[in-house]
N, C-alpha and C positions, 0 to 999 in steps of 0.2 A: 504493500499498499503506499507506494514511494509518488506516486501520481499526483505534482496539487490541483490540478483540474479535479480530480475526483476525488480529492481529500475535500477540495471545499462542495461538492457536490454532496460528500456523505454530511460537513456540519449544515450545510441548509438545511438535509435533509431532515435530522438532528435538531435544531431551532422550531421545525413543522414542526414534529412530533409533540415536542413539549408543549411547546405553543396551545396543539389541540387536548394536550393532556390537562392542559392547566383549565382550558376549559369546558371537560368535561370532569373536570374535580368540582368546579364552579359549581358546575349545573345539579353536582348530584348533591351543595351544599344548599341550594336554591328548593330543589325540589324536596327538602327534610330529608336525606338517606340518613340509615342509623352512622353512629359512632364508628364505628369496626369498619362502616366502606368507603368512607368521608376518612380513617386514617388507612388504611390501603392505598387510595388514590394521592393518599400525599404520599406514602412509598414509592410509589411507584414515577413518582414526578420528582424525585429529591435521586432515585434512581438513577433517571434519564437526563437528569443535568450533572450527575455525573459520570454518565458518560458522553457527552456532550464539551464536558471542561477536556474530560480524556482526546477525543476527537479535535479541540482546538489547539490542546498541547500539541497536538502530534502534524495539526497545518501548521504547527509559528516554527515547529524543530525543520520540519521539508523545508517549508520555504525558508527558513534560514539558509539552509545549506545546499539551498540554490542559487545563492547571491557569491555571486565570485567576491573572492579571500583575495584585498588589493597589496596587502601589507604582506610583510617580508616576516616569514617564523621564525619567534625570537629564539638566541642562539644558544646553541647547551652553553653550563655554566660546568664546566670542567672541578673535580675539587677528586682528593687523592686523598686516597686512603694514609697515608705515612701523616695528615695531618691530626687524623684519630690518636695515635700512636702520641701525639707527644700531650694530649690530655692526662696519661697517665700521670698517679702521682711520684713524686722523684723520693728518694732521700729516708726522714727517719717513718715520713708517711708511709711507704710500705714495709715498717717491721712488724706494722701492726694484723700484713696476710700470713693465711698459717704455709707456713712451710712445711716438703714434700720430700 
């Protein structure tokens, strides 16, 4: 699912489904549906909104990847492991180490 046009269609369809679900939930409340039906409708709307957020996040990610990056990648930092050896304690501080 990396085609931006296809993802845009999915996002648009998701927003249409959420709008329809909210209209149905409003209709249930207006027609005096029981508390259980209202709660199930609210839970479905929350789940649909979460899926819509996932699709939007994916759309933003694909859009960002499609934009050409103009900057040069950062230069790697050369780190030497010998520096870590200089951090070891010297002299009397080493006397407390266990000897084998």
